[in-house]
C-alpha positions in Angstrom: 139.0 84.8 115.9 136.2 83.1 117.7 135.5 84.9 121.0 134.4 81.6 122.5 138.0 80.4 122.4 139.0 83.2 124.8 136.2 83.2 127.3 133.4 80.9 128.4 133.0 77.0 128.3 135.2 76.5 125.2 138.0 78.5 126.8 137.7 76.4 130.0 137.7 73.1 128.0 140.7 74.3 126.0 142.6 75.3 129.1 141.9 71.9 130.7 143.1 70.0 127.6 146.2 72.2 127.3 147.1 71.6 130.9 146.7 67.8 130.6 148.7 67.7 127.4 151.6 69.5 129.2 152.0 66.4 131.4 152.3 63.9 128.6 155.8 62.6 127.8 156.0 63.6 124.2 157.4 66.4 122.0 154.2 67.2 120.2 153.2 69.8 117.6 149.6 70.8 117.1 148.9 70.3 113.4 145.1 70.5 113.8 144.0 72.8 116.6 141.5 75.5 117.6 142.7 77.9 114.9 145.8 79.9 114.0 148.0 81.7 116.5 146.2 85.0 116.1 142.8 83.3 116.7 143.4 81.6 120.0 145.9 81.9 122.9 146.4 78.2 123.2 146.0 75.0 121.2 146.7 76.9 118.0 148.3 75.2 114.9 152.1 75.0 115.4 152.0 75.2 119.2 154.3 72.8 121.1 152.4 70.2 123.1 153.6 67.8 125.8 156.2 67.8 128.5 159.0 68.4 126.0 160.5 64.9 126.4 159.8 61.6 124.6 158.8 60.8 121.0 158.1 63.5 118.4 154.4 63.5 117.6 151.7 65.2 115.6 148.6 66.3 117.6 145.1 67.0 116.3 142.4 68.1 118.6 138.8 69.4 118.8 137.5 71.1 121.9 133.8 70.4 121.7 132.9 69.1 118.2 129.7 71.0 117.9 130.1 74.5 119.3 129.7 74.9 123.1 127.3 77.6 124.0 127.7 79.7 127.2 124.0 79.6 127.8 122.8 76.3 126.5 124.3 72.8 126.1 124.7 71.8 122.5 123.4 68.3 122.0 125.8 65.5 120.9 129.1 67.3 121.5 132.4 65.7 122.3 136.1 66.7 122.7 138.6 64.6 120.8 142.4 64.3 120.3 144.5 62.2 118.0 148.2 61.6 118.3 150.5 60.1 115.7 154.1 60.0 114.6 155.6 63.3 113.5 154.6 64.0 109.9 151.8 61.4 109.9 148.8 63.7 110.1 147.6 65.7 107.1 147.6 69.4 107.8 144.6 70.9 106.0 144.4 74.5 104.9 143.0 76.8 107.6 139.1 76.7 107.8 138.9 74.4 104.8 135.5 72.9 104.1 135.5 69.5 102.5 133.1 66.9 101.2 133.2 63.7 103.3 132.0 60.1 103.3 132.6 57.6 106.1 131.7 53.9 106.6 132.8 51.0 108.6 135.4 48.3 107.6 132.7 46.1 106.0 131.7 48.7 103.4 135.1 50.3 102.9 135.7 48.7 99.5 132.2 49.3 98.0 131.7 53.1 98.4 133.0 56.0 96.3 132.5 59.6 97.1 132.5 60.5 93.4 129.4 58.3 92.8 125.8 59.4 93.2 124.2 59.1 96.7 121.8 56.4 95.5 124.6 54.1 94.3 126.5 54.3 97.6 123.4 53.6 99.6 122.6 50.6 97.5 126.2 49.3 97.8 126.0 49.6 101.6 122.6 47.8 101.7 124.0 44.9 99.6 127.0 44.4 101.9 125.0 44.6 105.1 122.3 42.4 103.5 119.5 44.8 104.4 116.9 46.7 102.5 117.8 50.2 101.2 115.1 51.5 103.5 117.0 50.1 106.5 120.2 52.0 105.7 120.8 55.0 108.0 122.8 57.9 106.6 124.1 60.5 109.1 124.2 64.1 107.9 125.0 67.3 109.8 121.8 69.2 110.5 122.7 72.3 108.5 120.7 74.2 105.9 123.4 73.5 103.3 122.5 69.8 103.5 118.8 70.1 102.5 119.4 68.9 99.0 121.6 66.0 100.2 119.0 64.9 102.7 116.4 64.9 99.9 118.7 62.8 97.7 119.1 60.3 100.6 115.3 60.2 101.0 114.8 59.8 97.2 117.3 56.9 97.3 115.0 55.2 99.8 117.3 55.4 102.8 116.8 57.0 106.2 118.4 60.3 107.3 119.9 60.7 110.8 120.5 64.4 111.5 123.7 65.2 113.5 123.0 68.2 115.8 126.5 68.5 117.2 129.6 67.8 115.2 130.6 65.2 112.6 133.4 63.4 114.4 130.9 61.4 116.5 128.9 60.6 113.3 131.9 59.5 111.3 133.2 57.2 114.1 129.8 55.9 114.9 129.5 54.8 111.2 132.5 52.5 111.8 131.1 50.9 115.0 129.2 47.7 114.4 126.8 48.4 117.3 125.9 51.8 116.0 122.6 52.5 114.1 124.5 54.7 111.6 125.7 53.0 108.4 127.1 55.9 106.4 128.1 59.5 106.9 127.8 62.0 104.1 128.0 65.8 103.7 130.4 68.8 103.9 132.2 70.0 107.0 135.5 71.1 108.4 138.7 69.5 107.0 140.2 69.6 110.5 137.4 67.4 111.9 137.9 65.1 109.0 141.5 64.5 109.9 140.6 63.7 113.5 137.8 61.3 112.5 140.2 59.7 110.0 142.6 59.0 112.8 139.9 57.1 114.6 138.8 55.2 111.5 142.4 54.2 110.9 142.3 52.4 114.2 138.9 50.8 113.5 139.6 49.8 109.9 136.8 52.1 108.6 137.0 54.2 105.5 136.8 58.0 105.1 137.0 59.7 101.7 137.4 63.5 101.5 137.3 65.9 98.6 139.0 69.2 99.3 136.8 70.8 96.6 133.2 69.7 97.2 131.8 68.4 94.0 135.2 67.8 92.5 138.9 67.7 93.1 141.3 65.1 94.5 139.9 62.4 96.7 141.8 61.8 99.9 141.5 58.4 101.8 142.3 57.5 105.4 145.9 56.6 104.3 146.4 60.1 102.9 145.1 61.8 106.0 146.8 59.5 108.5 150.1 58.1 107.3 151.6 56.7 110.5 151.4 53.2 111.7 151.0 54.2 115.4 147.9 56.2 116.0 146.1 57.0 119.2 142.6 58.5 119.4 140.6 59.6 122.4 137.2 61.2 122.7 135.1 62.2 125.7 131.5 63.0 125.6 130.5 66.5 126.6 126.8 66.0 125.9 125.4 62.7 124.9 126.1 61.9 121.2 125.7 59.0 118.7 129.1 57.8 120.1 129.4 58.6 123.8 127.4 59.5 126.9 127.8 63.0 128.0 128.9 64.4 131.4 126.6 63.3 134.2 126.4 65.3 137.4 125.6 63.8 140.8 126.0 65.2 144.3 129.7 65.7 144.9 130.8 64.0 141.7 130.5 63.8 138.0 130.9 60.9 135.5 132.3 60.9 132.0 132.5 58.3 129.2 135.5 58.1 126.9 136.6 56.0 123.9 140.3 55.2 123.5 141.4 53.7 120.2 144.9 52.5 119.4 146.3 51.1 116.2 149.2 49.2 117.8 148.1 47.2 119.7 144.8 47.2 117.9 142.5 48.0 120.8 139.2 49.7 121.5 138.5 50.8 125.1 135.4 52.3 126.5 136.2 54.1 129.8 133.8 55.4 132.4 135.4 57.8 134.8 134.2 59.3 138.1 135.4 62.8 139.1 135.0 63.8 142.7 134.6 67.5 143.5 136.4 69.0 146.4 
């Protein structure tokens, strides 16, 4: 397992999330967590979550999307959790890597992960009534994406490199005020499910292929099947989506996003935490 899950900042973040979940009135089961039972002592797949009373729920979570380092803050990191009715969230194979595409509601009907990059970029530009050169495509800044970044450049669009994780980039693509128009690339299937939960609340689209370059295409409705979905993310370090933790004398501030499918609401929450 990842040693960061047992000691250091990620362990502290996981412990805090675990303790808070224990106070929630639900009978939850972690379907997307920080690994398998042998990998991590808490928040593993299959672990019970919640106070043990209330509705049965699926829980998907990410403690620091973008690995937290014990010696250096990783830019654009966030922690996120999605909750839905029992059986609603897709349970991906452990450590599965998938190909992803994410856009907002306005472009949901015109993109297709099986098409060439240039076609999707042109389709987004046409819907948004902008030049192709104004389309911004978010891609994880990883060596495996060099060819993809080149294809985006060749198509005439702009590349926005995601330094942290992809949840922020996928959700930002569905926010009208964001500079990101489209997310492309490969990444963790677990993060894809969490992002799909957010997009299901925003009306955005996510397409996922379990076998990059081929295989069945999953859409938001395949990854999140329930009608009642709740998504919450809090910035750890400032990302495309949220402001990170800010420290002040005797207090700290955080920014969170809370999305709900029923009622259909988007809340941005700034919290102040006073230190004893």
